[in-house]
C-alpha positions as CSV (number, residue, x, y, z in Angstrom):
1,M,0.5,-14.1,11.7
2,T,1.4,-11.6,9.0
3,T,-2.3,-11.3,8.1
4,A,-3.2,-10.3,11.7
5,R,-0.3,-7.8,11.7
6,T,-1.5,-6.4,8.4
7,H,-5.0,-6.0,9.7
8,R,-3.8,-4.4,12.9
9,A,-1.7,-2.0,10.9
10,H,-4.7,-1.0,8.8
11,T,-6.9,-0.6,11.8
12,A,-4.4,1.5,13.7
13,A,-3.9,3.7,10.7
14,L,-7.6,4.2,10.3
15,L,-8.0,5.0,14.0
16,L,-5.4,7.6,14.1
17,P,-6.9,10.3,11.8
18,A,-5.0,13.1,13.5
19,L,-1.7,11.4,12.6
20,I,-2.9,10.7,9.1
21,V,-4.1,14.2,8.5
22,G,-1.8,16.5,10.5
23,C,1.7,15.0,10.9
24,S,3.2,15.1,7.5
25,T,4.9,18.3,6.4
26,A,7.7,16.8,4.5
27,P,8.2,17.8,0.8
28,A,6.8,15.4,-1.9
29,D,8.9,12.3,-2.4
30,T,10.2,12.1,-5.9
31,Q,12.5,9.2,-5.4
32,G,9.6,6.7,-5.6
33,A,8.5,7.9,-9.0
34,T,7.9,5.1,-11.5
35,R,10.4,4.9,-14.3
36,P,10.1,3.0,-17.5
37,S,12.1,-0.2,-17.5
38,T,13.4,-2.3,-20.3
39,R,13.8,-5.5,-18.3
40,A,11.4,-8.3,-19.3
41,D,10.8,-9.4,-15.8
42,S,10.0,-6.0,-14.4
43,P,6.5,-5.1,-13.2
44,P,4.3,-2.9,-15.3
45,A,4.1,0.8,-14.7
46,A,2.3,1.5,-11.4
47,A,-1.5,1.6,-11.6
48,P,-3.3,4.9,-10.9
49,A,-4.6,5.7,-7.4
50,D,-8.1,4.4,-8.1
51,I,-9.4,1.4,-6.1
52,E,-11.8,0.3,-8.9
53,K,-9.0,0.3,-11.5
54,I,-6.6,-1.6,-9.2
55,A,-9.3,-4.1,-8.4
56,S,-10.0,-4.6,-12.1
57,L,-6.3,-5.2,-12.8
58,T,-6.2,-7.8,-10.0
59,G,-9.4,-9.6,-11.0
60,C,-11.7,-8.6,-8.2
61,D,-14.6,-6.4,-7.3
62,A,-13.5,-4.3,-4.3
63,D,-15.8,-4.0,-1.4
64,I,-15.4,-0.3,-0.3
65,R,-15.2,-0.2,3.5
66,M,-13.8,3.3,4.1
67,E,-14.4,6.6,2.4
68,A,-12.7,9.6,4.1
69,D,-11.1,12.8,3.0
70,E,-7.6,11.4,3.6
71,L,-8.0,7.9,2.2
72,R,-10.3,5.4,0.6
73,E,-10.1,1.6,1.4
74,G,-11.4,-1.5,-0.3
75,V,-11.2,-5.2,0.3
76,C,-10.6,-7.7,-2.4
77,T,-11.2,-11.4,-2.0
78,T,-10.7,-14.0,-4.7
79,A,-9.4,-17.6,-5.0
80,Q,-5.9,-16.1,-4.9
81,G,-6.5,-14.7,-1.4
82,S,-7.6,-11.4,0.3
83,W,-6.0,-8.0,0.1
84,I,-6.7,-4.5,1.1
85,V,-6.3,-1.6,-1.3
86,T,-5.9,1.9,0.2
87,T,-5.7,5.0,-2.0
88,F,-4.9,8.6,-1.0
89,P,-5.8,11.9,-2.6
90,A,-2.2,13.2,-1.9
91,E,1.2,11.7,-1.2
92,K,1.4,13.4,2.2
93,F,-1.6,11.2,3.4
94,Q,0.1,8.1,2.1
95,R,3.4,9.0,3.9
96,S,1.5,9.5,7.1
97,W,-0.3,6.2,6.7
98,L,2.9,4.3,6.0
99,D,4.5,6.0,9.0
100,A,1.6,4.8,11.2
101,A,1.6,1.3,9.7
102,S,5.4,1.0,10.2
103,M,5.0,0.6,13.9
104,Y,3.2,-2.7,13.3
105,G,5.6,-4.0,10.6
106,G,4.5,-6.0,7.6
107,T,5.0,-6.1,3.8
108,Y,3.1,-3.8,1.5
109,L,2.9,-3.1,-2.2
110,V,3.3,0.6,-2.6
111,G,2.5,2.7,-5.7
112,P,1.9,6.3,-6.4
113,R,-0.8,7.3,-3.8
114,W,-1.9,3.7,-3.1
115,T,-0.9,0.7,-1.0
116,I,-1.9,-2.9,-1.0
117,G,-1.7,-5.0,2.2
118,A,-1.6,-8.8,1.9
119,E,0.6,-11.8,2.5
120,P,4.1,-11.3,0.9
121,E,3.7,-14.1,-1.7
122,L,0.3,-12.7,-2.9
123,L,1.9,-9.2,-3.1
124,K,4.5,-10.5,-5.4
125,R,1.8,-11.9,-7.7
126,L,-0.2,-8.7,-7.5
127,R,2.9,-6.6,-8.3
128,A,3.1,-8.3,-11.7
129,K,-0.4,-6.9,-12.5
130,V,-0.3,-3.4,-10.9
131,G,3.4,-2.5,-10.5
132,G,4.6,-0.7,-7.5
133,D,7.4,-1.4,-5.0
134,L,7.4,-4.1,-2.3
135,R,8.2,-2.5,1.1
136,Q,9.0,-4.3,4.3
137,L,8.0,-2.0,7.2
138,R,9.7,-2.4,10.5
139,G,7.8,-3.2,13.6
140,M,8.3,-1.4,16.9
141,N,11.0,-3.9,17.9
142,S,12.5,-4.6,14.5
143,P,15.5,-3.2,12.6
144,A,15.0,-0.3,10.2
145,A,12.7,-0.6,7.2
146,S,14.1,-2.0,4.0
147,S,14.4,0.2,0.9
148,P,11.8,-0.1,-1.9
149,S,12.3,-2.8,-4.5
150,G,12.2,-1.8,-8.0
């Protein structure tokens, strides 16, 4: 069910370009910045906002399915499972995308100007390779979203 919800969230975000492009006027978010950690069990520093680099780090060849001014999206499928990598040229596009996706709920791995959508257990494994924060987004009838992990 989570996979269907994740795919609906991605589809809705892609079908709402006006929301993605024009709704975010908030200042840049600096609270989500990656900080070095000395904990041995912490994920690596977050990967750059490049689908091919993220795909390489996760052991797949991404199939690019969307190229637009406000985002780029690729699908990875391996023996581990399937996931969608979305990158953004600016944080404002990512914030708008996450706002649109939040109405459907789901768990996402979120890095600087990128997100990965997949099953939560797979996201935990991918986090060990690409860094980022696991975020649980609320659905329309769910309680408020959880704070980023880190």
